[in-house]
N, CA, C and O atoms as CSV, one atom per row, in Angstrom:
chain,resi,resn,atom,element,x,y,z
A,1,MET,N,N,-8.353,16.968,-11.859
A,1,MET,CA,C,-9.202,16.182,-10.662
A,1,MET,C,C,-7.903,16.448,-9.350
A,1,MET,O,O,-6.720,16.112,-9.339
A,2,GLY,N,N,-8.636,17.097,-8.455
A,2,GLY,CA,C,-7.176,16.501,-6.680
A,2,GLY,C,C,-7.391,16.045,-6.045
A,2,GLY,O,O,-8.537,15.646,-5.839
A,3,ILE,N,N,-6.096,15.752,-5.113
A,3,ILE,CA,C,-5.558,14.944,-4.885
A,3,ILE,C,C,-6.830,14.057,-3.864
A,3,ILE,O,O,-7.078,12.883,-3.590
A,4,ILE,N,N,-7.376,15.354,-3.551
A,4,ILE,CA,C,-8.314,14.980,-2.339
A,4,ILE,C,C,-9.290,14.228,-2.560
A,4,ILE,O,O,-9.553,13.219,-1.907
A,5,ALA,N,N,-10.386,14.982,-4.220
A,5,ALA,CA,C,-11.416,14.497,-4.455
A,5,ALA,C,C,-11.144,12.561,-5.178
A,5,ALA,O,O,-12.001,11.680,-5.109
A,6,LYS,N,N,-9.463,12.374,-5.919
A,6,LYS,CA,C,-9.187,11.259,-6.182
A,6,LYS,C,C,-8.953,10.407,-5.298
A,6,LYS,O,O,-8.800,9.301,-5.817
A,7,GLN,N,N,-8.812,10.390,-3.767
A,7,GLN,CA,C,-8.589,9.746,-2.256
A,7,GLN,C,C,-9.607,9.541,-2.198
A,7,GLN,O,O,-9.829,8.340,-2.042
A,8,GLY,N,N,-10.937,10.498,-2.273
A,8,GLY,CA,C,-12.339,10.159,-2.153
A,8,GLY,C,C,-12.969,9.399,-2.649
A,8,GLY,O,O,-13.764,8.606,-2.145
A,9,ILE,N,N,-12.580,9.615,-4.084
A,9,ILE,CA,C,-13.331,8.557,-4.868
A,9,ILE,C,C,-12.241,6.782,-4.479
A,9,ILE,O,O,-12.747,5.669,-4.341
A,10,LEU,N,N,-11.054,7.053,-4.419
A,10,LEU,CA,C,-10.702,5.268,-4.085
A,10,LEU,C,C,-10.794,5.162,-2.956
A,10,LEU,O,O,-9.748,4.696,-2.504
A,11,ASN,N,N,-11.739,5.409,-1.982
A,11,ASN,CA,C,-11.875,5.314,-0.308
A,11,ASN,C,C,-12.822,4.647,-0.372
A,11,ASN,O,O,-13.045,3.552,0.145
A,12,SER,N,N,-13.809,5.653,-1.406
A,12,SER,CA,C,-15.686,4.446,-1.554
A,12,SER,C,C,-15.582,3.721,-2.812
A,12,SER,O,O,-16.532,3.184,-3.381
A,13,VAL,N,N,-14.661,3.730,-3.119
A,13,VAL,CA,C,-14.044,2.193,-4.169
A,13,VAL,C,C,-13.951,1.060,-2.854
A,13,VAL,O,O,-14.647,0.174,-2.359
A,14,PHE,N,N,-12.861,1.587,-2.683
A,14,PHE,CA,C,-12.060,-0.134,-1.523
A,14,PHE,C,C,-13.321,0.357,-0.364
A,14,PHE,O,O,-12.537,0.278,0.581
A,15,SER,N,N,-13.873,0.541,-0.079
A,15,SER,CA,C,-15.035,1.103,0.832
A,15,SER,C,C,-16.160,-0.201,0.163
A,15,SER,O,O,-16.647,-1.189,0.713
A,16,TYR,N,N,-16.219,0.060,-0.527
A,16,TYR,CA,C,-17.807,-0.878,-1.497
A,16,TYR,C,C,-17.248,-2.305,-1.627
A,16,TYR,O,O,-17.751,-3.408,-1.408
A,17,ILE,N,N,-16.053,-1.915,-2.050
A,17,ILE,CA,C,-15.212,-3.960,-1.963
A,17,ILE,C,C,-15.147,-4.330,-0.894
A,17,ILE,O,O,-14.571,-5.414,-0.797
A,18,GLY,N,N,-15.512,-3.883,0.060
A,18,GLY,CA,C,-14.859,-4.466,1.229
A,18,GLY,C,C,-16.140,-4.945,2.033
A,18,GLY,O,O,-16.172,-5.914,2.792
A,19,VAL,N,N,-17.357,-3.954,1.681
A,19,VAL,CA,C,-18.601,-4.350,2.124
A,19,VAL,C,C,-18.998,-5.734,1.092
A,19,VAL,O,O,-19.820,-6.591,1.417
A,20,LEU,N,N,-18.432,-5.732,0.149
A,20,LEU,CA,C,-19.042,-6.920,-1.153
A,20,LEU,C,C,-18.726,-8.137,-0.637
A,20,LEU,O,O,-19.444,-9.103,-0.377
A,21,LEU,N,N,-17.095,-7.895,-0.479
A,21,LEU,CA,C,-16.214,-9.101,0.166
A,21,LEU,C,C,-17.074,-9.396,1.547
A,21,LEU,O,O,-17.532,-10.531,1.409
A,22,GLY,N,N,-17.303,-9.092,2.257
A,22,GLY,CA,C,-18.384,-9.173,3.701
A,22,GLY,C,C,-19.297,-9.661,3.525
A,22,GLY,O,O,-19.548,-10.634,4.237
A,23,PHE,N,N,-20.207,-9.277,2.560
A,23,PHE,CA,C,-21.157,-9.841,2.561
A,23,PHE,C,C,-21.190,-11.287,1.847
A,23,PHE,O,O,-21.881,-12.182,2.334
A,24,LEU,N,N,-20.167,-11.562,0.289
A,24,LEU,CA,C,-20.112,-13.127,0.059
A,24,LEU,C,C,-19.420,-13.889,1.193
A,24,LEU,O,O,-20.094,-14.869,1.512
A,25,THR,N,N,-18.407,-13.774,1.835
A,25,THR,CA,C,-17.949,-14.117,3.064
A,25,THR,C,C,-18.797,-14.836,4.253
A,25,THR,O,O,-18.541,-15.941,4.731
A,26,ILE,N,N,-19.818,-14.004,4.611
A,26,ILE,CA,C,-20.921,-14.225,4.961
A,26,ILE,C,C,-21.603,-15.310,4.950
A,26,ILE,O,O,-21.844,-16.268,5.685
A,27,VAL,N,N,-21.866,-14.894,3.875
A,27,VAL,CA,C,-23.683,-15.351,3.253
A,27,VAL,C,C,-23.255,-16.787,2.541
A,27,VAL,O,O,-23.620,-17.921,2.852
A,28,TYR,N,N,-22.438,-16.399,1.575
A,28,TYR,CA,C,-22.022,-17.627,0.816
A,28,TYR,C,C,-21.009,-18.975,1.507
A,28,TYR,O,O,-21.308,-20.160,1.662
A,29,VAL,N,N,-19.799,-18.279,1.808
A,29,VAL,CA,C,-18.172,-19.076,2.046
A,29,VAL,C,C,-18.230,-20.032,3.362
A,29,VAL,O,O,-17.799,-21.184,3.312
A,30,GLN,N,N,-18.825,-19.440,4.610
A,30,GLN,CA,C,-18.931,-19.127,5.996
A,30,GLN,C,C,-20.102,-20.287,6.516
A,30,GLN,O,O,-19.941,-20.894,7.575
A,31,PRO,N,N,-21.430,-20.534,5.534
A,31,PRO,CA,C,-22.323,-21.502,5.488
A,31,PRO,C,C,-21.797,-23.082,4.919
A,31,PRO,O,O,-22.278,-24.176,5.213
A,32,ILE,N,N,-20.687,-22.783,4.042
A,32,ILE,CA,C,-19.793,-23.952,3.749
A,32,ILE,C,C,-19.315,-24.364,4.368
A,32,ILE,O,O,-19.638,-25.505,4.700
A,33,PHE,N,N,-18.136,-23.680,4.994
A,33,PHE,CA,C,-17.040,-24.583,5.771
A,33,PHE,C,C,-17.373,-24.584,7.759
A,33,PHE,O,O,-16.846,-25.138,8.724
A,34,LEU,N,N,-18.658,-23.516,7.522
A,34,LEU,CA,C,-19.287,-24.036,9.360
A,34,LEU,C,C,-20.829,-23.989,8.698
A,34,LEU,O,O,-21.668,-23.272,8.152
A,35,LYS,N,N,-20.411,-25.811,9.362
A,35,LYS,CA,C,-21.928,-26.819,8.737
A,35,LYS,C,C,-22.965,-26.019,9.606
A,35,LYS,O,O,-23.962,-25.537,9.067
A,36,SER,N,N,-22.744,-25.887,10.868
A,36,SER,CA,C,-24.427,-25.809,11.689
A,36,SER,C,C,-23.976,-24.474,11.784
A,36,SER,O,O,-22.987,-23.789,11.524
A,37,THR,N,N,-25.115,-24.386,12.267
A,37,THR,CA,C,-25.997,-22.553,12.272
A,37,THR,C,C,-25.689,-22.218,13.736
A,37,THR,O,O,-26.150,-21.176,14.202
A,38,GLU,N,N,-24.965,-23.003,14.467
A,38,GLU,CA,C,-24.748,-23.016,15.875
A,38,GLU,C,C,-23.617,-22.689,15.964
A,38,GLU,O,O,-23.164,-22.012,16.886
A,39,ILE,N,N,-22.847,-23.221,14.800
A,39,ILE,CA,C,-21.057,-22.858,15.539
A,39,ILE,C,C,-21.141,-21.429,14.238
A,39,ILE,O,O,-20.031,-20.914,14.100
A,40,ILE,N,N,-22.193,-20.818,13.387
A,40,ILE,CA,C,-21.886,-19.723,12.702
A,40,ILE,C,C,-22.187,-18.944,13.865
A,40,ILE,O,O,-21.324,-18.276,14.434
A,41,GLY,N,N,-23.159,-18.994,14.170
A,41,GLY,CA,C,-24.159,-18.062,15.659
A,41,GLY,C,C,-22.816,-17.324,16.724
A,41,GLY,O,O,-22.401,-16.177,16.886
A,42,LEU,N,N,-22.430,-18.781,17.335
A,42,LEU,CA,C,-21.294,-18.222,18.069
A,42,LEU,C,C,-20.009,-17.958,17.520
A,42,LEU,O,O,-19.185,-17.952,18.435
A,43,THR,N,N,-19.305,-17.659,16.014
A,43,THR,CA,C,-18.390,-17.223,15.594
A,43,THR,C,C,-19.127,-15.888,15.444
A,43,THR,O,O,-18.290,-15.006,15.250
A,44,ARG,N,N,-20.232,-15.458,15.458
A,44,ARG,CA,C,-20.392,-13.997,15.197
A,44,ARG,C,C,-21.139,-13.448,16.252
A,44,ARG,O,O,-21.795,-12.425,16.055
A,45,ILE,N,N,-21.110,-14.366,18.073
A,45,ILE,CA,C,-20.803,-13.727,18.763
A,45,ILE,C,C,-19.803,-13.204,19.093
A,45,ILE,O,O,-19.713,-12.003,19.350
A,46,LEU,N,N,-18.619,-14.256,19.154
A,46,LEU,CA,C,-17.000,-13.870,19.169
A,46,LEU,C,C,-16.791,-13.032,18.946
A,46,LEU,O,O,-16.306,-12.220,19.733
A,47,VAL,N,N,-17.076,-12.794,17.649
A,47,VAL,CA,C,-16.935,-11.292,16.843
A,47,VAL,C,C,-17.210,-10.408,17.202
A,47,VAL,O,O,-16.499,-9.433,16.957
A,48,SER,N,N,-18.476,-10.258,18.030
A,48,SER,CA,C,-18.798,-8.802,18.483
A,48,SER,C,C,-18.736,-8.557,19.718
A,48,SER,O,O,-19.115,-7.488,20.197
A,49,PHE,N,N,-18.195,-9.628,20.472
A,49,PHE,CA,C,-17.985,-9.862,22.048
A,49,PHE,C,C,-16.685,-9.266,21.631
A,49,PHE,O,O,-16.555,-8.337,22.428
A,50,SER,N,N,-15.457,-9.261,20.701
A,50,SER,CA,C,-14.438,-8.531,20.455
A,50,SER,C,C,-14.445,-7.598,20.491
A,50,SER,O,O,-13.724,-7.074,21.340
A,51,PHE,N,N,-15.314,-6.678,19.536
A,51,PHE,CA,C,-15.401,-5.325,19.365
A,51,PHE,C,C,-15.582,-4.798,20.382
A,51,PHE,O,O,-15.006,-3.779,20.764
A,52,MET,N,N,-16.682,-5.620,21.164
A,52,MET,CA,C,-17.250,-4.512,22.314
A,52,MET,C,C,-15.808,-4.909,23.520
A,52,MET,O,O,-15.825,-3.948,24.289
A,53,ALA,N,N,-15.286,-5.340,23.721
A,53,ALA,CA,C,-14.494,-5.470,24.760
A,53,ALA,C,C,-12.864,-4.819,24.101
A,53,ALA,O,O,-12.016,-4.637,24.974
A,54,ALA,N,N,-12.565,-4.581,23.053
A,54,ALA,CA,C,-11.338,-3.598,22.589
A,54,ALA,C,C,-11.995,-2.221,22.811
A,54,ALA,O,O,-11.221,-1.455,23.385
A,55,ILE,N,N,-13.004,-1.771,22.571
A,55,ILE,CA,C,-13.623,-0.569,23.005
A,55,ILE,C,C,-13.600,0.078,25.074
A,55,ILE,O,O,-13.231,1.047,25.737
A,56,PHE,N,N,-14.180,-1.098,25.237
A,56,PHE,CA,C,-13.663,-1.361,26.853
A,56,PHE,C,C,-12.266,-0.949,27.454
A,56,PHE,O,O,-11.936,0.037,28.113
A,57,ILE,N,N,-11.512,-2.108,26.973
A,57,ILE,CA,C,-9.797,-2.226,27.567
A,57,ILE,C,C,-9.004,-0.897,28.062
A,57,ILE,O,O,-8.450,-0.438,29.061
A,58,PRO,N,N,-9.286,-0.607,26.829
A,58,PRO,CA,C,-7.721,0.683,27.085
A,58,PRO,C,C,-8.698,2.127,27.919
A,58,PRO,O,O,-8.595,3.320,27.638
A,59,LEU,N,N,-9.461,1.591,28.807
A,59,LEU,CA,C,-10.081,2.814,29.549
A,59,LEU,C,C,-9.866,4.072,29.290
A,59,LEU,O,O,-9.452,4.798,30.194
A,60,GLY,N,N,-10.144,4.661,27.801
A,60,GLY,CA,C,-9.951,5.799,27.412
A,60,GLY,C,C,-8.425,6.460,27.424
A,60,GLY,O,O,-8.322,7.682,27.318
A,61,ILE,N,N,-7.603,5.878,27.516
A,61,ILE,CA,C,-6.424,6.018,27.023
A,61,ILE,C,C,-6.059,6.609,25.621
A,61,ILE,O,O,-5.357,7.616,25.525
A,62,GLY,N,N,-6.469,6.066,24.739
A,62,GLY,CA,C,-6.267,7.192,23.396
A,62,GLY,C,C,-6.485,8.241,23.936
A,62,GLY,O,O,-5.540,8.987,24.190
A,63,SER,N,N,-7.697,8.565,24.237
A,63,SER,CA,C,-8.292,10.271,24.142
A,63,SER,C,C,-6.932,11.153,25.402
A,63,SER,O,O,-6.326,12.143,24.992
A,64,VAL,N,N,-6.705,10.685,26.614
A,64,VAL,CA,C,-5.451,11.487,26.868
A,64,VAL,C,C,-4.181,11.006,26.336
A,64,VAL,O,O,-3.241,11.484,26.971
A,65,THR,N,N,-3.896,10.381,25.579
A,65,THR,CA,C,-2.965,10.194,24.810
A,65,THR,C,C,-2.856,11.535,23.488
A,65,THR,O,O,-2.058,12.463,23.361
A,66,VAL,N,N,-3.715,11.223,22.887
A,66,VAL,CA,C,-3.612,12.351,21.642
A,66,VAL,C,C,-4.342,14.146,22.827
A,66,VAL,O,O,-4.849,15.065,22.183
A,67,ARG,N,N,-4.289,14.206,23.591
A,67,ARG,CA,C,-4.057,14.966,24.657
A,67,ARG,C,C,-3.111,15.723,25.228
A,67,ARG,O,O,-2.945,16.943,25.228
A,68,PHE,N,N,-2.467,14.776,25.753
A,68,PHE,CA,C,-1.518,15.551,26.594
A,68,PHE,C,C,-0.371,14.946,26.155
A,68,PHE,O,O,0.572,15.286,26.870
A,69,PHE,N,N,0.001,14.066,25.136
A,69,PHE,CA,C,1.344,13.650,24.720
A,69,PHE,C,C,2.176,14.383,24.232
A,69,PHE,O,O,3.303,14.468,24.721
A,70,PRO,N,N,1.737,15.187,22.981
A,70,PRO,CA,C,2.498,16.816,22.921
A,70,PRO,C,C,2.964,17.315,23.859
A,70,PRO,O,O,3.893,18.032,23.486
A,71,GLU,N,N,2.831,17.345,24.973
A,71,GLU,CA,C,3.085,18.139,26.058
A,71,GLU,C,C,4.021,17.625,26.733
A,71,GLU,O,O,4.856,18.238,27.399
A,72,ILE,N,N,3.897,16.144,26.550
A,72,ILE,CA,C,5.076,15.278,27.621
A,72,ILE,C,C,6.690,14.633,26.685
A,72,ILE,O,O,7.719,14.129,27.136
A,73,LYS,N,N,6.240,14.967,25.198
A,73,LYS,CA,C,6.940,14.712,24.877
A,73,LYS,C,C,8.412,14.963,24.772
A,73,LYS,O,O,8.880,16.085,24.579
A,74,ASN,N,N,9.308,13.588,24.940
A,74,ASN,CA,C,10.808,14.696,25.463
A,74,ASN,C,C,11.370,13.031,25.154
A,74,ASN,O,O,11.119,12.036,25.833
A,75,PRO,N,N,12.315,13.136,23.731
A,75,PRO,CA,C,12.663,11.714,24.009
A,75,PRO,C,C,14.098,11.237,24.689
A,75,PRO,O,O,14.631,10.168,24.985
A,76,GLU,N,N,14.349,12.354,24.750
A,76,GLU,CA,C,16.150,12.187,25.960
A,76,GLU,C,C,15.176,11.269,26.944
A,76,GLU,O,O,15.150,10.115,26.516
A,77,ASN,N,N,14.199,11.480,28.387
A,77,ASN,CA,C,13.485,11.076,28.633
A,77,ASN,C,C,12.653,9.928,28.884
A,77,ASN,O,O,12.145,9.535,29.935
A,78,LYS,N,N,12.609,9.432,27.623
A,78,LYS,CA,C,11.726,8.446,26.891
A,78,LYS,C,C,10.049,8.142,27.363
A,78,LYS,O,O,9.343,7.178,27.659
A,79,HIS,N,N,9.935,9.663,27.216
A,79,HIS,CA,C,7.976,10.096,26.696
A,79,HIS,C,C,7.771,10.120,28.409
A,79,HIS,O,O,6.611,10.196,28.813
A,80,HIS,N,N,8.896,10.056,29.425
A,80,HIS,CA,C,8.387,10.057,30.730
A,80,HIS,C,C,7.603,9.180,31.173
A,80,HIS,O,O,6.737,9.389,32.022
A,81,GLY,N,N,7.815,8.230,30.692
A,81,GLY,CA,C,7.025,6.792,30.705
A,81,GLY,C,C,5.393,6.734,30.144
A,81,GLY,O,O,4.633,5.862,30.567
A,82,HIS,N,N,5.123,7.359,29.539
A,82,HIS,CA,C,3.803,7.275,29.029
A,82,HIS,C,C,3.581,6.609,27.972
A,82,HIS,O,O,2.536,6.772,27.341
A,83,PHE,N,N,4.403,5.855,27.643
A,83,PHE,CA,C,4.126,4.552,26.738
A,83,PHE,C,C,3.847,3.105,27.990
A,83,PHE,O,O,2.914,2.305,27.910
A,84,PHE,N,N,4.859,3.105,28.994
A,84,PHE,CA,C,4.286,2.190,30.090
A,84,PHE,C,C,3.130,2.674,30.381
A,84,PHE,O,O,2.290,1.775,30.347
A,85,MET,N,N,2.563,3.976,30.734
A,85,MET,CA,C,1.408,4.053,31.404
A,85,MET,C,C,0.273,3.259,29.594
A,85,MET,O,O,-0.864,2.788,29.561
A,86,ILE,N,N,0.646,3.334,29.175
A,86,ILE,CA,C,-0.924,3.311,28.081
A,86,ILE,C,C,-0.420,1.564,27.950
A,86,ILE,O,O,-1.235,0.839,27.379
A,87,PHE,N,N,0.694,1.002,28.388
A,87,PHE,CA,C,0.630,-0.412,28.702
A,87,PHE,C,C,-0.348,-0.679,29.714
A,87,PHE,O,O,-1.426,-1.243,29.526
A,88,LEU,N,N,0.164,-0.172,30.965
A,88,LEU,CA,C,-0.634,-0.742,32.272
A,88,LEU,C,C,-1.996,0.023,32.473
A,88,LEU,O,O,-2.326,0.005,33.659
A,89,PHE,N,N,-2.927,0.723,31.615
A,89,PHE,CA,C,-3.989,0.691,31.519
A,89,PHE,C,C,-4.660,0.248,30.797
A,89,PHE,O,O,-5.883,0.356,30.884
A,90,CYS,N,N,-3.879,-0.569,29.600
A,90,CYS,CA,C,-4.706,-1.431,28.597
A,90,CYS,C,C,-4.743,-2.712,29.467
A,90,CYS,O,O,-5.795,-3.341,29.572
A,91,LEU,N,N,-3.788,-3.045,29.991
A,91,LEU,CA,C,-3.742,-3.922,31.164
A,91,LEU,C,C,-4.419,-4.357,32.533
A,91,LEU,O,O,-4.590,-5.485,32.994
A,92,LEU,N,N,-4.655,-3.464,32.895
A,92,LEU,CA,C,-6.193,-2.813,34.348
A,92,LEU,C,C,-7.107,-3.201,33.607
A,92,LEU,O,O,-7.766,-4.174,33.974
A,93,GLY,N,N,-7.446,-2.468,32.191
A,93,GLY,CA,C,-8.579,-2.670,31.630
A,93,GLY,C,C,-9.214,-4.012,31.158
A,93,GLY,O,O,-10.382,-4.301,30.897
A,94,SER,N,N,-8.062,-4.736,31.134
A,94,SER,CA,C,-8.119,-6.523,30.019
A,94,SER,C,C,-8.579,-7.504,31.660
A,94,SER,O,O,-9.581,-8.214,31.732
A,95,ALA,N,N,-7.735,-7.328,32.638
A,95,ALA,CA,C,-7.910,-7.593,34.165
A,95,ALA,C,C,-9.601,-7.332,34.918
A,95,ALA,O,O,-10.258,-8.129,35.588
A,96,ALA,N,N,-9.855,-6.274,34.604
A,96,ALA,CA,C,-11.035,-5.410,35.089
A,96,ALA,C,C,-11.992,-5.887,34.344
A,96,ALA,O,O,-12.989,-5.857,35.066
A,97,LEU,N,N,-12.329,-6.383,33.146
A,97,LEU,CA,C,-12.999,-7.232,32.326
A,97,LEU,C,C,-12.960,-7.859,32.360
A,97,LEU,O,O,-14.019,-8.476,32.242
A,98,SER,N,N,-11.531,-8.725,32.599
A,98,SER,CA,C,-12.191,-10.422,32.704
A,98,SER,C,C,-12.397,-10.672,34.187
A,98,SER,O,O,-12.594,-11.853,34.472
A,99,LEU,N,N,-12.393,-9.911,35.064
A,99,LEU,CA,C,-12.984,-10.320,36.557
A,99,LEU,C,C,-14.166,-9.937,36.400
A,99,LEU,O,O,-14.927,-10.281,37.304
A,100,PHE,N,N,-14.787,-9.090,35.220
A,100,PHE,CA,C,-15.988,-8.651,35.349
A,100,PHE,C,C,-16.731,-10.228,34.715
A,100,PHE,O,O,-17.548,-10.670,35.523
A,101,PHE,N,N,-16.653,-10.655,34.091
A,101,PHE,CA,C,-16.838,-11.636,33.356
A,101,PHE,C,C,-17.130,-13.396,34.411
A,101,PHE,O,O,-17.953,-14.310,34.467
A,102,PHE,N,N,-15.737,-12.942,35.105
A,102,PHE,CA,C,-15.727,-14.129,35.431
A,102,PHE,C,C,-16.837,-14.292,36.790
A,102,PHE,O,O,-17.330,-15.392,37.042
A,103,SER,N,N,-17.158,-13.047,37.626
A,103,SER,CA,C,-18.269,-12.893,38.205
A,103,SER,C,C,-19.534,-12.911,37.778
A,103,SER,O,O,-20.568,-12.783,38.434
A,104,LEU,N,N,-19.372,-13.089,36.555
A,104,LEU,CA,C,-20.587,-13.335,35.809
A,104,LEU,C,C,-21.280,-14.710,35.303
A,104,LEU,O,O,-22.363,-15.111,34.878
A,105,LYS,N,N,-19.626,-15.313,35.700
A,105,LYS,CA,C,-19.975,-16.923,34.982
A,105,LYS,C,C,-20.589,-17.413,36.720
A,105,LYS,O,O,-21.124,-18.479,36.419
A,106,LYS,N,N,-20.737,-17.315,37.748
A,106,LYS,CA,C,-21.268,-17.476,38.536
A,106,LYS,C,C,-22.326,-17.760,38.882
A,106,LYS,O,O,-22.795,-18.692,39.535
A,107,ILE,N,N,-22.957,-16.355,38.112
A,107,ILE,CA,C,-24.246,-15.668,38.409
A,107,ILE,C,C,-24.879,-17.146,37.251
A,107,ILE,O,O,-25.552,-18.123,37.576
A,108,LEU,N,N,-24.320,-16.756,35.877
A,108,LEU,CA,C,-25.042,-17.621,35.082
A,108,LEU,C,C,-24.833,-18.954,34.840
A,108,LEU,O,O,-25.591,-19.572,34.092
């Protein structure tokens, strides 16, 4: 069996194990430790919100990095400040999302 086929099979096995573990955790373990349905719902909303926020906060800087970093890569010049720019984009995205939600707090 080739290396790629072996890695594909292992990847499938671990994916199914992860799905099974997630199912068991959500269906059986959470109701034991989190007694009320309101708390379970709140935890699921918080997890869903964190996944959505993780999409919007970087403001697409990952695609910019993949596209342009090989061209500006220069260890002597510390990559022309690209990593600092990544930090600034994420900081700006966090601030914009925070301001957006604070403005919604007044409306709701």
